[in-house]
C-alpha positions as CSV (number, residue, x, y, z in Angstrom):
1,X,-201.2,46.7,106.4
2,X,-199.9,50.2,106.8
3,X,-200.7,53.0,104.3
4,X,-197.9,53.6,101.8
5,X,-196.8,57.0,100.5
6,X,-194.3,58.4,98.0
7,X,-192.3,61.6,98.1
8,X,-193.2,64.4,95.9
9,X,-192.1,68.0,95.5
10,X,-194.3,70.9,96.6
11,X,-195.4,73.4,94.0
12,X,-192.1,75.2,93.2
13,X,-191.8,78.1,90.7
14,X,-190.0,77.2,87.4
15,X,-186.8,79.1,88.3
16,X,-186.7,77.4,91.7
17,X,-186.9,73.9,90.0
18,X,-184.1,74.9,87.6
19,X,-182.0,76.1,90.5
20,X,-182.4,72.8,92.3
21,X,-181.4,70.9,89.1
22,X,-178.2,73.1,88.8
23,X,-177.2,72.7,92.4
24,X,-178.2,69.0,92.6
25,X,-179.7,69.6,96.0
26,X,-183.2,69.3,97.4
27,X,-184.4,71.2,100.5
28,X,-186.4,68.9,102.8
29,X,-188.9,71.8,103.2
30,X,-189.7,71.4,99.5
31,X,-190.8,67.8,99.9
32,X,-194.1,66.3,101.0
33,X,-195.6,62.9,101.5
34,X,-198.1,61.9,98.8
35,X,-200.5,59.0,99.1
36,X,-199.6,56.0,97.0
37,X,-203.1,55.0,95.9
38,X,-203.4,51.2,95.6
39,X,-206.8,50.9,93.9
40,X,-210.3,52.4,93.6
41,X,-212.9,50.2,95.3
42,X,-216.6,50.1,94.2
43,X,-218.5,49.8,97.5
44,X,-221.2,47.6,95.9
45,X,-218.7,45.2,94.2
46,X,-216.6,45.4,97.4
47,X,-219.4,43.7,99.4
48,X,-219.9,41.0,96.8
49,X,-216.3,39.6,97.0
50,X,-215.4,36.8,99.3
51,X,-212.1,38.6,100.0
52,X,-213.9,41.6,101.4
53,X,-215.8,42.5,104.5
54,X,-219.1,40.6,104.8
55,X,-222.4,42.6,104.3
56,X,-225.7,42.0,105.9
57,X,-227.4,43.5,102.9
58,X,-227.6,41.6,99.5
59,X,-225.8,43.3,96.6
60,X,-229.1,44.3,94.9
61,X,-230.5,45.9,98.0
62,X,-227.3,47.7,98.6
63,X,-227.3,49.1,95.1
64,X,-230.9,50.2,95.5
65,X,-230.1,52.0,98.8
66,X,-227.1,53.8,97.2
67,X,-229.4,54.9,94.3
68,X,-231.9,56.3,96.8
69,X,-229.2,58.2,98.7
70,X,-228.0,59.7,95.3
71,X,-231.5,60.9,94.4
72,X,-232.0,62.5,97.8
73,X,-228.6,64.1,97.6
74,X,-229.3,65.6,94.2
75,X,-232.8,66.7,95.2
76,X,-231.6,68.7,98.2
77,X,-228.4,70.0,96.7
78,X,-230.5,71.4,93.8
79,X,-232.3,73.6,96.4
80,X,-229.0,74.8,97.8
81,X,-229.2,72.7,100.9
82,X,-226.3,71.0,102.6
83,X,-226.8,67.2,102.9
84,X,-225.5,65.1,105.8
85,X,-225.0,61.4,105.5
86,X,-224.9,59.9,109.0
87,X,-221.5,58.5,109.8
88,X,-220.0,59.8,106.5
89,X,-220.1,63.5,106.4
90,X,-221.8,66.6,104.9
91,X,-221.9,67.8,101.3
92,X,-222.3,71.4,100.1
93,X,-222.2,72.9,96.6
94,X,-219.2,74.9,95.6
95,X,-219.9,77.9,93.4
96,X,-217.5,79.5,90.9
97,X,-217.8,82.7,88.9
98,X,-217.4,86.5,89.2
99,X,-219.3,89.5,90.4
100,X,-220.1,92.5,88.2
101,X,-222.1,95.7,88.6
102,X,-225.2,96.4,86.5
103,X,-227.3,99.6,86.9
104,X,-225.7,100.1,90.3
105,X,-226.5,96.6,91.6
106,X,-224.3,93.6,92.0
107,X,-224.9,90.7,89.6
108,X,-223.3,87.3,89.0
109,X,-221.1,86.8,86.0
110,X,-221.1,83.2,84.8
111,X,-221.8,81.9,88.3
112,X,-222.1,78.1,88.2
113,X,-221.7,75.0,90.3
114,X,-217.9,74.2,90.4
115,X,-218.1,71.1,92.5
116,X,-218.8,69.7,95.9
117,X,-217.3,70.5,99.3
118,X,-217.2,67.6,101.7
119,X,-216.7,67.8,105.5
120,X,-216.2,64.3,107.0
121,X,-218.1,63.2,110.0
122,X,-216.2,63.8,113.3
123,X,-216.2,60.2,114.4
124,X,-215.2,59.0,110.9
125,X,-212.2,61.4,111.0
126,X,-211.3,60.1,114.4
127,X,-211.1,56.6,113.1
128,X,-209.2,57.6,110.0
129,X,-206.7,59.6,112.0
130,X,-205.7,56.4,113.8
131,X,-204.7,54.6,110.5
132,X,-201.0,53.5,110.5
133,X,-198.7,54.9,107.9
134,X,-195.5,53.2,106.8
135,X,-192.7,55.7,107.5
136,X,-190.5,54.2,104.7
137,X,-191.4,56.0,101.4
138,X,-192.6,53.8,98.5
139,X,-190.9,55.9,95.9
140,X,-189.8,59.4,94.8
141,X,-191.7,61.3,92.2
142,X,-188.6,63.3,91.4
143,X,-186.0,60.6,91.7
144,X,-184.9,60.4,88.1
145,X,-185.0,62.6,85.0
146,X,-188.1,61.9,82.8
147,X,-186.2,61.9,79.5
148,X,-183.7,59.2,80.7
149,X,-186.6,57.1,82.1
150,X,-188.5,57.4,78.8
151,X,-185.5,56.0,76.9
152,X,-185.2,53.1,79.3
153,X,-188.9,52.4,78.8
154,X,-188.5,52.4,75.0
155,X,-185.5,50.1,75.4
156,X,-187.9,47.4,76.7
157,X,-189.2,46.9,73.1
158,X,-185.9,45.3,72.1
159,X,-187.0,42.2,74.0
160,X,-190.8,42.3,73.5
161,X,-193.5,43.7,71.2
162,X,-195.7,45.1,73.9
163,X,-195.3,46.3,77.5
164,X,-197.5,46.7,80.5
165,X,-197.4,49.0,83.5
166,X,-195.9,46.1,85.6
167,X,-193.2,45.5,83.0
168,X,-192.0,49.1,83.4
169,X,-192.2,48.9,87.2
170,X,-190.0,45.7,87.3
171,X,-187.6,47.0,84.7
172,X,-187.0,50.2,86.7
173,X,-186.5,48.3,89.9
174,X,-189.9,49.2,91.4
175,X,-188.4,52.6,92.4
176,X,-191.2,54.8,90.9
177,X,-194.8,55.3,92.0
178,X,-197.7,54.0,89.9
179,X,-198.8,57.5,89.0
180,X,-195.3,58.5,87.8
181,X,-195.1,55.4,85.5
182,X,-198.5,56.1,84.1
183,X,-197.5,59.7,83.5
184,X,-194.4,58.6,81.6
185,X,-196.3,56.1,79.4
186,X,-199.0,58.6,78.6
187,X,-196.4,61.3,77.7
188,X,-194.9,58.8,75.2
189,X,-198.4,58.2,73.8
190,X,-199.0,62.0,73.4
191,X,-195.6,62.3,71.7
192,X,-196.7,59.7,69.2
193,X,-194.0,57.2,70.1
194,X,-196.3,54.6,71.7
195,X,-199.8,53.3,71.1
196,X,-202.1,52.4,74.0
197,X,-204.2,49.3,73.6
198,X,-207.0,48.1,76.0
199,X,-208.3,49.6,79.2
200,X,-207.7,49.2,82.9
201,X,-205.6,46.2,84.0
202,X,-205.6,45.0,80.4
203,X,-203.8,48.1,79.1
204,X,-200.7,47.4,77.0
205,X,-198.4,49.7,75.0
206,X,-196.6,49.1,71.7
207,X,-194.2,51.1,69.5
208,X,-195.9,53.2,66.8
209,X,-194.6,52.3,63.4
């Protein structure tokens, strides 16, 4: 199965976005492909399913091996070392903060670990680069005005007490990406118009009284 993508706008300045809305036109240079993420897979649970690739290592042993790798990773990164996982890639700490001068010498100002930098293994990248990508977009992030979409979502409650992510997708003709629908629903929750119940695939939304 080919990888799917949606169309999103690049980071435009506020006045540029307003100008596009006035003109009703979109410059193709302002658009970019954005990965339509299907799911997040736990590599341990992945191997325990009959629908996945078979593993030569039992689930418990695989979990123990992953724990060992994590401990080694943390131990070496804590010393400032880069850590290479064969066939996967190399991890390095990313520092954030500022530099200041004290008594004529340079000092750090709130220097801290800001995250991890990751450089994929060369052979891994070679394999990934060969993945097939479906050239027909899955959806457009900017396709419709958010306020009008919100009203259409609220209109679903005239027929049912609660709605799901899938209900919204079907009602809107499956033209919006999963991330866009989630953003619309969460915005309605933040506005106090909807209440979110449950987690993950069991999440449902209902009108706030």
